[in-house]
C-alpha positions in Angstrom: -0.1 0.1 -0.1 1.2 3.5 -0.9 2.4 5.3 2.2 0.4 8.1 1.5 -2.8 6.5 1.2 -4.0 8.0 4.5 -4.4 11.3 2.6 -7.3 9.8 0.3 -10.6 11.6 1.0 -9.2 14.1 3.4 -10.0 16.7 0.7 -13.6 15.8 0.8 -13.6 17.1 4.3 -11.3 20.0 4.4 -12.9 21.5 1.2 -16.7 21.4 2.8 -15.5 23.1 6.1 -13.8 25.7 4.0 -16.6 26.4 2.0 -19.4 26.4 4.9 -17.1 28.8 6.9 -16.5 30.9 3.9 -19.9 31.7 3.3 -21.0 31.9 6.5 -18.8 34.8 7.3 -18.9 36.9 4.0 -22.7 36.4 3.5 -23.6 39.6 5.5 -21.9 41.9 3.7 -23.3 40.6 0.3 -26.3 42.6 1.4 -24.6 45.8 0.3 -22.1 44.7 -1.9 -22.2 42.6 -5.5 -20.2 40.0 -6.6 -18.5 39.5 -10.1 -15.9 37.4 -12.0 -13.1 38.7 -14.0 -11.0 36.9 -16.7 -8.3 39.8 -16.6 -6.0 41.6 -14.5 -8.4 44.4 -14.4 -12.0 44.7 -13.9 -14.1 48.3 -15.0 -17.0 49.2 -12.9 -19.4 51.2 -14.7 -21.5 53.8 -12.9 -25.0 55.1 -14.2 -25.7 56.6 -17.5 -28.4 56.8 -20.2 -30.2 58.8 -23.0 -32.4 61.3 -21.0 -35.9 61.9 -21.7 -37.3 61.3 -25.5 -37.8 64.4 -27.4 -40.9 64.7 -29.8 -41.3 62.6 -32.5 -42.1 64.8 -35.7 -43.5 61.8 -37.6 -40.7 61.6 -40.0 -37.1 62.3 -38.4 -35.6 59.8 -36.0 -34.2 61.5 -32.9 -30.7 60.1 -32.3 -29.8 59.2 -29.0 -26.6 60.9 -27.4 -25.5 58.9 -24.2 -24.7 60.9 -21.1 -22.0 59.0 -19.3 -21.1 58.4 -15.6 -17.7 57.0 -14.8 -15.7 54.0 -14.8 -13.8 52.8 -11.7 -11.1 50.2 -12.6 -10.3 47.5 -9.9 -7.4 45.6 -10.0 -7.8 42.3 -7.9 -4.9 40.7 -5.9 -3.8 37.4 -4.9 -4.1 36.2 -1.0 -3.2 32.4 0.3 -2.7 30.8 3.5 -1.5 26.9 3.9 -1.5 24.5 6.9 -1.2 20.9 6.9 -3.1 17.8 8.4 -0.3 15.6 10.2 -0.8 11.8 9.9 -1.0 11.2 13.7 -3.8 13.7 14.0 -5.8 12.3 11.2 -5.3 8.7 12.3 -6.8 9.9 15.7 -9.7 12.0 14.4 -9.6 12.0 10.3 -12.5 13.9 9.8 -12.4 16.5 12.9 -8.7 17.5 12.1 -9.6 17.9 8.6 -12.8 20.0 9.4 -10.5 21.9 11.5 -7.9 22.8 8.9 -10.7 23.5 6.3 -12.9 25.8 8.6 -9.7 27.8 10.1 -8.6 28.3 6.1 -12.3 29.1 5.3 -12.3 31.6 8.2 -8.8 33.2 7.0 -10.1 33.6 3.6 -13.4 35.1 4.4 -12.0 37.6 7.1 -9.6 38.6 4.6 -12.2 39.8 2.2 -14.8 40.9 4.9 -11.6 43.3 6.3 -10.9 44.7 2.8 -14.8 45.2 2.3 -14.9 47.3 5.7 -11.5 49.3 4.9 -13.5 50.2 1.7 -16.5 51.6 3.9 -14.0 53.5 6.3 -11.8 54.9 3.7 -15.3 56.4 2.2 -14.3 59.9 3.8 -10.4 59.6 2.7 -9.6 61.9 -0.1 -7.0 60.0 -1.1 -8.8 56.7 -1.8 -10.9 58.2 -5.2 -13.1 56.4 -7.5 -13.6 56.7 -10.9 -15.0 60.5 -11.1 -11.8 61.6 -9.3 -13.4 62.0 -5.5 -13.7 59.9 -2.6 -17.0 58.0 -2.2 -18.2 60.2 0.5 -17.7 63.4 -0.8 -19.6 67.3 -1.2 -18.4 67.6 -4.9 -18.8 64.7 -6.8 -19.5 65.6 -10.9 -22.8 64.3 -12.1 -21.5 63.2 -15.4 -18.3 62.8 -17.6 -17.8 63.9 -21.1 -15.9 60.6 -21.8 -12.8 59.0 -21.1 -9.2 59.6 -22.2 -7.8 56.3 -21.9 -9.1 55.1 -18.6 -9.3 58.6 -17.2 -12.7 60.2 -17.1 -13.1 63.7 -17.9 -15.7 65.9 -15.9 -18.5 67.6 -17.7 -18.7 70.8 -15.8 -22.1 71.8 -17.4 -23.7 68.7 -15.9 -22.9 70.0 -12.1 -22.2 68.1 -9.1 -23.8 66.7 -6.4 -22.8 66.0 -2.4 -23.5 62.9 -1.1 -21.9 63.7 2.6 -23.4 65.4 5.6 -22.0 66.1 9.2 -25.0 65.3 11.3 -25.1 62.9 14.4 -27.6 59.8 13.9 -31.1 60.6 14.5 -34.2 60.8 12.9 -34.2 64.2 11.5 -30.8 63.6 10.2 -31.8 60.2 8.5 -34.7 62.5 7.0 -32.1 65.2 6.3 -30.0 62.7 4.2 -33.7 61.1 2.4 -34.4 64.4 1.5 -30.6 65.4 0.2 -30.7 62.2 -2.1 -34.2 62.9 -3.6 -32.7 65.7 -5.5 -30.1 63.3 -7.0 -30.1 63.1 -11.0 -28.5 60.7 -13.7 -25.8 61.8 -15.6 -28.3 62.3 -18.5 -30.2 64.7 -15.8 -33.1 62.1 -14.7 -34.0 61.7 -11.2 -31.9 59.0 -9.5 -34.9 57.0 -8.3 -33.8 55.1 -4.8 -35.1 53.7 -2.2 -32.8 54.4 0.6 -34.1 51.5 3.1 -30.8 50.6 4.6 -28.9 52.2 7.5 -25.2 51.7 8.0 -23.8 52.4 11.4 -20.5 52.2 13.3 -20.7 49.5 16.1 -20.8 52.1 18.8 -24.0 53.6 17.3 -26.1 49.9 17.1 -27.8 51.1 20.4 -29.4 53.8 18.7 -30.0 52.3 15.8 -31.9 49.7 17.4 -34.1 52.6 19.0 -34.7 53.9 15.5 -35.3 50.7 13.5 -36.1 48.3 16.5 -34.6 45.4 17.9 -35.6 43.2 14.7 -34.7 45.8 12.3 -37.9 47.7 12.3 -39.3 50.3 14.5 -42.6 50.0 16.0 -44.7 52.3 13.6 -46.5 54.2 16.5 -43.7 55.5 18.6 -41.3 58.4 18.0 -38.0 57.3 19.5 -36.6 60.9 19.8 -39.3 62.7 21.9 -41.1 59.5 23.4 -44.4 60.7 21.9 -46.9 58.7 19.8 -46.2 60.5 16.7 -46.0 58.8 13.4 -42.4 57.6 12.7 -41.3 58.9 9.6 -38.7 56.2 9.2 -40.6 53.3 10.4 -39.4 50.7 7.7 -35.6 51.5 8.1 -33.4 48.5 8.7 -30.0 48.7 10.1 -26.5 46.9 9.5 -23.3 47.4 11.6 -20.0 48.4 9.4 -17.3 47.9 11.3 -15.1 45.5 13.5 -11.7 45.9 15.5 -10.2 49.2 14.1 -11.6 48.9 10.5 -15.0 50.1 8.7 -16.9 53.3 10.4 -15.6 55.2 13.1 -17.9 56.1 16.4 -19.9 58.6 14.9 -19.9 57.6 11.3 -23.4 56.6 9.6 -24.6 56.2 6.2 -28.1 55.4 4.4 -28.1 53.3 1.3 -30.4 51.7 -1.4 -29.1 48.0 -0.9 -30.3 46.8 -4.3 -28.3 49.6 -5.8 -25.6 49.3 -3.9 -25.5 45.5 -5.0 -25.2 46.9 -8.7 -22.7 49.7 -8.0 -20.3 48.1 -5.6 -18.4 45.0 -6.4 -16.5 42.4 -4.7 -14.6 41.2 -7.9 -13.0 37.7 -8.1 -10.4 36.8 -10.4 -10.7 33.2 -8.4 -13.4 32.7 -5.8 -12.3 31.5 -2.4 -10.8 27.6 -2.7 -8.9 25.4 -1.1 -6.4 23.2 -2.9 -4.3 19.9 -1.7 -0.7 20.0 -2.2 1.7 17.0 -2.8 4.7 16.8 -0.2 7.3 14.7 -0.1 6.6 14.2 3.7 4.6 11.3 3.7 3.5 12.4 7.2 2.0 15.7 6.1 -1.0 16.6 4.2 -0.6 20.2 2.7 -3.6 22.7 2.2 -3.8 26.0 0.6 -6.8 28.2 1.2 -6.4 31.0 -1.8 -8.6 33.9 -3.5 -7.9 36.6 -5.9 -10.0 39.6 -5.4 -10.5 43.3 -5.3 -13.6 45.6 -4.4 -14.5 49.3 -5.6 -17.5 51.6 -6.0 -18.8 52.9 -9.6 -21.0 55.2 -8.2 -21.9 57.5 -5.2 -25.6 58.4 -5.6 -27.1 55.1 -3.8 -25.3 56.0 -0.7 -25.4 59.2 1.9 -22.5 59.3 4.4 -22.4 61.1 7.5 -19.2 62.3 9.4 -20.0 64.3 12.3 -17.7 66.5 13.8 
């Protein structure tokens, strides 16, 4: 018998545990981040755009459309990996348990690597050094509405289209949420149409979760007959709002930061891009007493538009 026969079927146990651990960790943020696959070194994420309103047809001459463009953000995925081995003695004592442990640990590591990069993307929204395709930080008071087109991969701003702000500086409250909704209600697309969105998800720092629960209720929705700010029975104007915590450790939103977004549009405009989705590989080793496994993922993340989210960074 081969001296490596004990390694047979180990991969089945390791791979199953890896997949479960990864999916269990990352699914939360997929509420506000879409996924995409790439087959090249870079991925271009396109923001909103269109042709605007149709002009009147005169009965004979066709009206040729001229597309008004948004901006493209280039996402460049990177490779990440980590390896651990299953020992012959440990597998002999508890083969399925040891393989599951290795798979779970590598899966957790892969998931948390992606998770932390996504948290840093949200936390870096206020950093002027981290810009998107429009040349502005994700949270900015002067986003250009549209571009004239591109020179290579650099987009030229159309100054005639104007600008918009998706950044306020109010502390979290019902009134500041309604102010953010009002601000977003005036957003327009690059072709000048109303930017129709449902800003129904509140994103908060860990320190603001208690306040978010007051506003949204323990189960994500506030009782509709109570106003959380004054204790009266006045109707709550954000009674259907749900919330999510964006932060962990030192990453994500800082203590007072929060945002309001349309989760469906977020999944369209904010992408987790994989060249290779998280996987675990079994490697051949010269050592017959060790069975080596490597967790691997090749990914990047970015945003293509800023209209689907309003950020707040109180002083």
